C-alpha positions in Angstrom: 218.2 84.5 111.7 220.3 81.7 113.1 221.8 82.7 116.5 225.0 80.8 115.7 225.6 82.3 112.3 227.9 85.3 112.1 227.3 87.6 109.2 230.3 89.5 107.7 229.5 91.5 104.6 232.8 93.4 104.7 235.6 90.8 105.0 239.2 92.1 105.2 240.2 90.4 101.9 237.0 90.3 99.8 238.8 88.8 96.7 240.1 85.9 98.7 236.7 85.4 100.3 235.1 85.2 96.8 237.8 83.2 95.1 236.6 79.7 96.1 233.1 80.5 94.8 234.6 81.9 91.5 236.5 78.7 91.0 233.3 76.7 91.5 231.5 78.9 89.0 234.3 78.7 86.6 234.2 74.9 86.5 230.4 75.0 86.1 230.6 77.2 83.1 233.7 75.6 81.7 231.9 72.2 81.7 229.0 73.8 79.7 231.0 73.9 76.5 234.0 71.6 77.2 232.0 68.5 76.3 231.0 69.8 72.9 234.3 68.8 71.4 234.3 65.4 73.3 230.9 64.2 72.1 232.2 62.3 69.1 234.6 60.4 71.4 231.9 59.6 73.9 229.5 58.5 71.1 232.2 56.0 69.9 233.0 54.8 73.5 229.4 53.9 74.3 228.0 53.2 70.8 225.4 55.9 70.9 224.0 58.4 68.4 224.4 62.2 68.3 220.9 62.9 69.7 221.6 60.7 72.7 225.0 62.1 73.4 223.6 65.6 73.2 221.8 64.9 76.5 225.1 65.4 78.3 224.7 69.0 77.4 220.9 69.3 77.4 220.5 67.4 80.7 223.1 69.5 82.4 221.4 72.7 81.3 218.0 71.3 82.2 219.0 70.7 85.9 220.7 74.1 86.1 217.5 75.8 84.9 215.5 74.0 87.5 217.8 74.7 90.4 218.7 78.3 89.6 215.3 79.9 90.5 215.5 78.2 94.0 218.9 79.8 94.8 217.5 82.9 96.4 215.3 80.8 98.7 218.3 78.6 99.6 220.3 81.6 100.8 217.5 82.3 103.3 217.5 78.7 104.6 221.2 77.8 104.6 224.5 79.6 105.4 226.6 80.9 102.6 229.5 78.6 103.5 227.2 75.6 103.8 225.7 76.2 100.3 229.1 76.7 98.6 230.5 73.7 100.5 227.6 71.5 99.3 227.8 72.8 95.8 231.6 72.0 95.5 231.2 68.6 97.0 228.2 67.8 94.8 230.2 68.7 91.7 233.1 66.6 92.8 230.9 63.6 93.3 229.1 64.1 89.9 232.5 64.5 88.1 233.9 61.3 89.7 230.8 59.4 88.7 231.1 60.7 85.1 234.8 60.0 84.9 234.4 56.4 86.1 231.1 55.7 84.2 231.0 52.3 82.4 227.8 53.1 80.5 226.0 56.1 79.2 223.1 56.3 81.8 225.7 56.5 84.7 227.6 59.1 82.8 224.4 61.2 82.3 223.5 60.8 86.0 226.9 62.2 87.0 226.4 65.0 84.6 223.0 66.0 86.0 224.4 65.9 89.6 226.9 68.4 88.4 224.1 70.6 87.2 222.7 70.8 90.7 226.0 72.3 91.9 226.2 74.8 89.1 222.6 76.0 89.7 223.5 76.7 93.3 227.0 78.3 92.8 226.4 80.6 89.8 223.9 83.0 91.4 225.9 82.9 94.7 228.9 84.3 92.8 227.2 87.5 91.9 225.0 88.0 95.0 228.0 87.4 97.3 230.2 89.8 95.3 227.5 92.5 95.7 227.5 92.0 99.5 231.2 91.9 100.2 232.7 94.6 97.9 232.3 98.3 98.6 230.1 100.2 96.0 233.1 102.0 94.4 234.7 98.6 93.6 231.5 96.8 92.5 232.3 97.0 88.8 235.6 95.3 89.3 234.0 92.7 91.6 231.3 91.8 89.1 233.9 92.0 86.4 235.6 89.0 88.0 232.3 87.1 88.1 231.6 88.1 84.5 235.1 86.8 83.6 234.0 83.4 84.9 230.7 83.5 82.9 232.4 84.6 79.7 235.9 83.1 79.8 235.0 79.6 81.1 232.8 78.7 78.2 235.1 80.4 75.7 238.2 78.4 76.9 236.3 75.1 77.4 236.8 73.8 73.9 240.5 74.8 74.0 241.3 72.9 77.2 239.2 69.9 76.4 240.7 69.7 72.9 244.2 69.6 74.4 243.1 66.9 76.9 241.5 64.8 74.2 244.6 65.1 72.0 246.8 63.7 74.8 244.5 61.5 76.9 240.7 60.7 76.8 237.4 62.3 77.5 237.4 60.9 81.1 240.2 63.2 82.0 238.0 66.2 81.2 235.9 65.2 84.3 239.1 64.5 86.3 240.3 68.1 85.5 237.0 69.4 87.1 237.8 67.6 90.3 241.3 69.1 90.6 240.0 72.7 90.2 237.1 72.0 92.6 239.4 70.7 95.4 241.5 73.9 95.1 238.3 76.0 95.3 237.1 74.0 98.3 240.4 74.6 100.2 240.3 78.3 99.4 236.6 78.6 100.4 237.1 76.9 103.8 239.9 79.3 104.7 238.4 82.6 103.5 234.6 82.6 102.7 232.4 84.3 105.2 228.6 84.1 105.7 227.0 87.1 104.0 223.3 86.3 104.0 221.0 86.2 106.9 219.3 82.8 107.5 215.7 83.9 108.1 214.1 80.5 107.1 210.8 81.8 105.6 208.0 79.5 105.0 208.6 77.3 102.0 206.1 77.7 99.1 205.9 74.2 97.7 203.5 75.3 95.0 206.0 77.9 93.8 208.8 75.3 93.7 206.6 72.9 91.7 205.6 75.6 89.2 209.2 76.7 88.8 210.4 73.2 88.3 207.8 72.3 85.7 208.0 75.6 83.8 211.7 75.9 83.4 212.2 72.2 83.0 209.7 72.0 80.2 211.0 75.1 78.4 214.6 73.8 78.3 213.4 70.3 77.4 211.2 71.7 74.6 214.1 73.8 73.2 216.4 70.8 73.2 213.9 68.9 71.1 213.3 71.6 68.4 215.8 69.9 66.0 214.6 66.3 66.9 210.8 66.3 67.2 209.0 69.5 66.5 205.6 68.4 67.7 207.0 67.3 71.1 209.1 70.4 71.4 206.2 72.8 70.7 203.9 70.9 73.2 206.6 71.1 75.9 207.3 74.8 75.2 203.6 75.9 75.2 202.9 74.0 78.5 206.2 75.3 80.0 205.4 78.9 79.1 201.9 78.6 80.5 203.3 77.3 83.8 205.9 80.1 83.8 203.2 82.8 83.4 201.3 81.2 86.3 204.5 81.0 88.4 205.4 84.6 87.8 201.9 85.9 88.6 201.8 83.7 91.8 205.2 85.1 92.9 204.2 88.7 92.3 201.2 88.3 94.7 203.0 86.1 97.3 203.8 87.7 100.7 207.2 86.0 100.8 208.1 85.1 97.2 210.5 82.3 96.4 211.9 84.5 93.7 211.0 88.2 93.7 210.1 89.0 90.1 209.1 92.6 91.1 212.8 93.5 90.4 211.9 93.3 86.7 209.9 96.5 87.2 213.2 98.3 87.6 214.0 99.5 84.0 217.8 99.5 84.5 217.7 95.9 85.8 215.4 94.7 83.0 217.6 96.3 80.3 220.9 95.1 81.8 219.4 91.6 82.2 218.3 91.3 78.6 221.7 92.6 77.4 223.4 89.9 79.5 221.1 87.2 78.0 221.8 88.3 74.5 225.5 88.3 75.2 225.4 84.8 76.6 223.4 83.7 73.6 226.1 85.0 71.3 228.8 83.2 73.4 227.1 79.8 73.5 226.0 79.7 69.9 229.5 80.8 68.7 231.2 78.3 71.0 228.9 75.5 69.8 229.5 76.3 66.1 233.2 77.2 66.0 234.8 73.9 67.1 232.7 71.9 64.7 233.3 74.4 61.9 237.0 74.1 62.4 236.9 70.3 62.3 234.2 69.6 59.8 234.4 72.7 57.6 238.1 73.4 57.6 239.4 69.9 58.4 241.4 71.0 61.5 242.4 68.2 63.9 240.7 68.0 67.4 243.9 68.9 69.3 244.7 71.8 67.0 241.1 73.0 67.3 241.8 73.8 71.0 245.0 75.6 70.1 243.3 77.7 67.5 240.7 78.8 70.0 243.2 79.6 72.8 244.1 83.2 71.7 240.5 84.2 71.7 239.9 82.7 75.1 242.9 84.5 76.6 241.7 87.8 75.2 238.3 87.1 76.6 239.8 86.8 80.1 241.8 90.0 79.8 238.9 92.1 78.5 236.4 90.6 81.0 238.6 91.6 83.9 239.4 95.1 82.5 235.8 95.8 81.6 234.8 95.5 85.2 237.4 98.0 86.4 236.5 100.3 83.5 232.9 100.3 84.5 233.8 101.9 87.8 235.4 104.8 85.9 233.2 105.4 82.8 230.0 103.5 83.4 228.0 101.1 81.1 226.7 103.3 78.3 229.8 103.6 76.0 231.1 100.1 76.9 227.9 98.2 76.2 227.4 99.9 72.8 231.1 99.5 71.8 231.0 95.8 72.9 228.1 94.9 70.8 229.4 96.8 67.8 232.7 94.8 68.0 230.6 91.6 68.3 228.8 92.5 65.1 232.2 92.9 63.3 233.4 89.5 64.7 230.2 87.7 63.7 230.4 89.3 60.2 234.0 88.1 59.9 232.9 84.5 60.5 230.0 84.9 58.1 232.5 85.8 55.3 234.9 83.0 56.0 234.9 79.8 53.9 236.5 76.3 53.8 239.6 77.9 52.2 240.0 80.6 54.9 243.4 80.5 56.7 243.6 79.7 60.4 245.0 83.1 61.0 241.8 84.7 59.7 239.6 82.4 61.9 241.8 83.2 64.9 241.4 86.9 64.2 237.7 86.7 63.9 237.5 84.8 67.1 239.6 87.4 68.9 237.4 90.2 67.6 234.3 88.4 68.9 236.0 87.7 72.2 236.8 91.4 72.7 233.2 92.5 71.9 231.3 90.0 74.1 233.0 90.6 77.4 233.3 94.3 76.8 229.5 94.5 76.9 228.9 91.7 79.4 230.4 92.9 82.6 229.1 96.5 82.4 225.6 95.3 81.4 225.5 92.9 84.4 226.8 95.5 86.8 224.4 98.1 85.4 221.4 95.9 86.0 222.3 94.5 89.5 223.6 97.9 90.8 220.1 99.3 90.2 218.6 97.1 92.9 218.7 97.4 96.6 221.2 95.2 98.3 218.6 92.9 99.9 217.3 92.2 96.3 220.7 91.1 95.0 220.1 87.4 95.5 216.8 87.6 93.6 218.3 89.7 90.9 221.2 87.4 90.5 219.0 84.3 90.4 216.7 85.8 87.8 219.6 86.8 85.5 221.3 83.4 85.8 218.1 81.5 85.3 217.0 83.2 82.1 220.7 83.3 81.0 220.7 79.5 81.0 217.3 79.4 79.2 218.6 81.8 76.6 221.7 79.7 76.3 219.6 76.6 75.6 217.5 78.6 73.1 220.6 80.0 71.3 222.3 76.5 71.1 219.0 75.0 69.9 218.5 77.6 67.2 222.2 77.3 66.1 221.7 73.5 65.8 218.6 73.9 63.6 220.3 76.6 61.4 223.4 74.4 61.0 221.3 71.5 59.9 219.1 73.7 57.6 222.2 75.2 55.9 223.6 71.7 55.2 220.3 70.4 53.8 219.9 73.5 51.6 223.4 73.0 50.2 222.7 69.4 49.2 219.2 70.3 47.9 220.8 72.8 45.5 223.0 70.1 44.0 226.1 70.3 46.2 228.2 67.2 46.9 231.0 68.3 49.3 230.4 67.5 53.0 232.9 70.2 54.0 231.1 72.9 51.9 227.8 71.7 53.3 229.0 72.2 56.8 230.5 75.6 55.9 227.1 76.6 54.5 225.4 75.4 57.7 227.9 77.3 59.9 227.2 80.5 57.9 223.5 80.1 58.8 224.5 79.8 62.5 226.9 82.8 62.4 224.2 84.9 60.8 222.2 84.2 64.0 225.0 85.5 66.2 225.2 88.6 64.0 221.5 89.2 64.4 221.8 88.8 68.2 224.7 91.2 68.3 222.8 93.8 66.2 219.8 93.5 68.5 222.1 94.0 71.5 223.7 97.1 70.0 220.2 98.7 69.4 219.1 97.8 73.0 222.3 99.2 74.4 221.1 102.7 73.6 218.7 102.3 76.5 221.6 102.3 78.9 222.4 105.6 80.4 225.1 106.6 83.0 223.9 108.4 86.1 225.6 111.3 87.6 228.4 110.5 90.0 226.6 112.1 93.0 223.4 110.1 92.3 225.4 106.9 92.1 227.2 107.6 95.4 223.9 108.4 97.1 222.2 105.3 95.9 225.2 103.2 96.8 225.2 104.5 100.3 221.5 103.8 100.6 221.9 100.3 99.3 224.8 99.5 101.7 222.4 100.2 104.6 219.3 98.5 103.2 220.0 95.0 104.5 220.5 96.3 108.1 217.3 98.3 107.8 215.5 95.2 106.5 216.9 93.1 109.3 215.8 95.6 111.9 212.3 95.7 110.5 212.1 91.9 110.4 213.3 91.6 114.1 210.7 94.1 115.2 
């Protein structure tokens, strides 16, 4: 541990201490969906095709997937404040490069720089929250982090649609910088260092295996709709490297990422539920803006307005779900959340090109109630089952596979959208609007299947007795100190 670093896991104002990190995480997740609606404008500006423009989304997720598994190691080598400061500055630089880009390669480079920042900040959001909030308020704390994860991608198309209607796509990146500067100011005044800098030996083989495996998996997924042969080769090699990486880490004395946390049943169940939820969110947020514009003929600026009510509801439910977890636990909330998501997905499935905007808004609101209602309790349920010193590893694992599942869900939604359109024309159809509607239905069927699977899996979630939870919480609160004492001896 660094002699000059002061550790404070119980700051006087934990919400203020976490706020700067939350803002950084919000921008990272917001940017994940905000560009979907801007891709046509960017394609026109640089004279590029859809497949090329899509790399602004794919490349961003690729870098995130590579950096995320290293986040736990980074917390052991650098101070909390230093990591967050670097992440925010890195995102500001990347956003400025993208906003001022005069050609597509420069724009993409800026985008990938932003991915580095998001890969650092996202897991820090959850692991820091687990360190600085008392056990009886952990649900509310992780609820705020879940709000960022769910609300930001849900509101992304709304805000970017409004910006595009009034200005240009460059101002989307400029908006990132404004939020990030606010987050930096708050962080400098309030964030404390919450992780011990022990500087364990760096396992370069593990870093190489992690980079290759997650990089190839996300790359392969992104190519499923473009070149199936390349996609399958990348996926197979990536999965092989991932298996080797996990086995190597399970036998390492000081693992870069402690996969043994997956042996905790509650953590494994909670993690899978979170990934399913994120898959529902990203696939729906990918499909809905395009469905509104190409299937229902809604203008770009109005598309953002139509999606606003659902985004607001998402924020309210995300925040409330975290607080509710502290009172009633995850069992009822996770099941109810996925059940409502099933209803919302079904409503989209039964919509058509003649559906009113009121119906679409209602379907979006229902989905945006269900997803966050299950998200925060599932995340808290999983992370709360771990010892405090495992929180960084648990958070890194959830966020890493969350991004991979997000890429998988978006890739599958893209394939289904294209398949539905092709089938419509193959059956003698001639309307582009009806073709897109048919493709969107294929995609929404996928979100319905995900929600149904989540609902079934949620029956593995069980609330523990209050006394057991209190005892475990007390033990977890002292675990880091015990670990530190052991290390120093």
